[in-house]
VEXPA-583352 format. One line per field, with one value per residue (C-alpha): y, z, x; residue number from 1; residue in one letter. Coordinates in Angstrom, 1 decimal, m for minus. Example, Ala and Ser with C-alpha at 12.3 -4.5 7.8 and 13.67 -1.06 7.14 Angstrom:
2
c2 c(m4.5, m1.1)
c3 c(7.8, 7.1)
c1 c(12.3, 13.7)
seq c(1, 2)
type c(a, s)
# end
This chain:
145
c2 c(m120.3, m117.9, m116.4, m112.7, m110.2, m106.6, m103.5, m100.2, m96.6, m93.3, m89.8, m86.3, m82.8, m81.0, m82.8, m82.1, m81.4, m83.1, m86.8, m90.0, m93.7, m96.4, m100.2, m103.1, m106.5, m109.6, m113.0, m115.5, m113.9, m111.2, m107.7, m104.9, m101.3, m99.0, m95.5, m92.8, m89.2, m87.1, m83.3, m82.6, m85.5, m86.7, m89.1, m91.7, m91.6, m92.3, m95.2, m96.7, m96.2, m97.9, m101.0, m100.9, m100.3, m103.1, m105.6, m104.5, m105.5, m109.2, m111.0, m114.2, m115.1, m115.0, m115.6, m112.1, m111.0, m107.2, m104.9, m101.3, m98.8, m97.3, m98.0, m96.4, m99.1, m102.1, m101.3, m100.5, m104.0, m106.2, m104.7, m104.8, m101.1, m100.8, m103.7, m102.2, m98.8, m100.3, m102.3, m99.1, m97.2, m95.6, m94.2, m94.8, m95.7, m92.0, m91.3, m89.4, m90.3, m92.5, m90.9, m92.3, m94.7, m95.1, m96.3, m98.5, m100.1, m100.9, m102.4, m104.6, m105.8, m106.7, m108.6, m110.9, m111.7, m112.6, m114.2, m111.2, m111.2, m107.7, m106.9, m103.6, m102.4, m99.5, m96.6, m95.1, m97.9, m100.9, m102.5, m101.8, m102.5, m100.1, m97.5, m98.0, m97.5, m94.3, m93.2, m93.9, m92.1, m89.0, m88.9, m88.8, m85.7, m84.0, m84.5, m83.3, m80.1)
c3 c(77.3, 80.3, 81.0, 81.8, 82.6, 81.7, 82.7, 81.0, 81.0, 79.6, 80.8, 79.5, 80.9, 77.9, 74.6, 73.5, 76.6, 79.1, 79.4, 81.2, 80.9, 83.5, 83.4, 85.8, 84.7, 86.6, 86.3, 89.0, 92.4, 90.8, 89.9, 88.1, 87.8, 85.0, 83.9, 81.6, 80.5, 77.4, 77.6, 74.6, 73.6, 73.4, 75.5, 72.6, 72.2, 76.0, 75.8, 73.0, 74.7, 77.8, 75.9, 73.7, 76.5, 78.7, 75.8, 75.0, 78.4, 77.8, 77.0, 75.5, 73.7, 76.2, 76.4, 77.4, 78.7, 78.2, 79.9, 78.8, 79.1, 75.7, 73.0, 70.6, 71.4, 71.8, 68.7, 66.7, 67.2, 67.8, 64.9, 62.6, 61.9, 62.5, 60.2, 57.6, 57.9, 57.6, 54.5, 52.9, 53.9, 57.0, 55.1, 56.7, 54.9, 54.8, 52.9, 55.8, 57.3, 60.3, 63.5, 65.3, 62.6, 64.1, 67.4, 65.7, 63.6, 66.8, 68.4, 65.4, 65.3, 69.0, 68.5, 66.1, 68.9, 71.6, 71.8, 73.1, 74.0, 74.5, 77.2, 77.6, 81.1, 82.2, 83.2, 86.7, 87.9, 90.1, 88.6, 91.1, 88.5, 86.0, 88.7, 89.7, 86.1, 86.0, 89.2, 87.7, 84.5, 86.2, 88.6, 85.7, 84.1, 87.4, 88.6, 85.2, 84.8)
c1 c(86.3, 86.0, 82.6, 82.9, 80.2, 80.7, 78.6, 79.2, 77.9, 78.8, 78.0, 78.6, 78.1, 76.7, 76.6, 79.2, 81.1, 83.4, 82.5, 83.4, 82.8, 82.7, 82.9, 82.7, 84.1, 83.2, 84.9, 84.0, 84.7, 86.8, 85.6, 87.5, 86.4, 87.6, 86.8, 88.1, 87.6, 87.6, 87.5, 85.2, 83.0, 79.4, 77.4, 77.3, 81.1, 81.4, 78.9, 80.9, 84.3, 83.1, 82.2, 85.3, 87.8, 86.3, 86.5, 90.0, 91.2, 90.3, 93.5, 91.9, 88.7, 85.8, 82.1, 80.8, 77.5, 77.6, 75.0, 74.5, 71.7, 72.6, 70.1, 72.6, 75.2, 72.7, 70.7, 73.7, 75.0, 71.9, 70.0, 73.0, 73.2, 76.9, 77.8, 75.6, 77.2, 80.6, 79.6, 78.4, 81.6, 80.0, 76.9, 73.5, 70.3, 69.3, 72.5, 74.1, 77.4, 77.3, 78.6, 81.6, 82.8, 86.2, 84.7, 82.1, 84.9, 86.9, 83.9, 83.0, 86.6, 86.4, 83.2, 85.1, 87.5, 84.9, 81.4, 79.4, 75.7, 74.3, 71.7, 69.9, 69.3, 67.2, 69.5, 69.4, 67.1, 67.6, 70.7, 73.6, 76.3, 74.8, 74.5, 78.1, 79.2, 77.2, 79.0, 82.4, 81.5, 80.2, 83.1, 85.5, 84.1, 83.6, 87.2, 88.5, 86.4)
seq c(1, 2, 3, 4, 5, 6, 7, 8, 9, 10, 11, 12, 13, 14, 15, 16, 17, 18, 19, 20, 21, 22, 23, 24, 25, 26, 27, 28, 29, 30, 31, 32, 33, 34, 35, 36, 37, 38, 39, 40, 41, 42, 43, 44, 45, 46, 47, 48, 49, 50, 51, 52, 53, 54, 55, 56, 57, 58, 59, 60, 61, 62, 63, 64, 65, 66, 67, 68, 69, 70, 71, 72, 73, 74, 75, 76, 77, 78, 79, 80, 81, 82, 83, 84, 85, 86, 87, 88, 89, 90, 91, 92, 93, 94, 95, 96, 97, 98, 99, 100, 101, 102, 103, 104, 105, 106, 107, 108, 109, 110, 111, 112, 113, 114, 115, 116, 117, 118, 119, 120, 121, 122, 123, 124, 125, 126, 127, 128, 129, 130, 131, 132, 133, 134, 135, 136, 137, 138, 139, 140, 141, 142, 143, 144, 145)
type c(m, k, n, v, t, i, y, t, d, g, a, c, s, g, n, p, g, p, g, g, w, g, a, v, l, k, y, g, k, f, e, k, e, m, s, g, f, e, p, n, t, t, n, n, r, m, e, l, l, g, v, i, t, a, l, e, t, l, t, e, r, c, q, v, d, l, y, s, d, s, k, y, v, i, d, g, i, v, k, g, w, a, k, g, w, r, a, k, n, w, i, k, s, d, k, k, p, a, k, n, p, e, l, w, g, r, l, l, d, l, l, d, q, h, d, v, t, f, h, w, v, k, g, h, a, d, n, p, y, n, n, r, c, d, e, l, a, v, a, e, y, q, k, n, r)
# end
């Protein structure tokens, strides 16, 4: 199985507002940068889309180390919240609807296709790949204003 490292980030100008996501995929000596834009979105949606889109580019089952500065994404998976929300038809423990169920569902399906280990990194700190993902995400919403 191939070992792939993925870094992702999302950004939004206003919340909601125009937003972007960025990702860097690393496999051996190869690196691929990706980014995308939505005109009216939230930061959390952009964080999720960065992860989802990066995982969707993998064409075979991979061992993935995924790095994100989003506690929303990391905790949603690592703490089992998203699986619990899906099991309860996207209702949270406080009886309120979970936000972004269509994106969480896509992500959970992708996690069945790959062996993913999630790692939280501090945003806007000393991780050059996280910083690059932030640059890609911000550039997306800035060029599309």
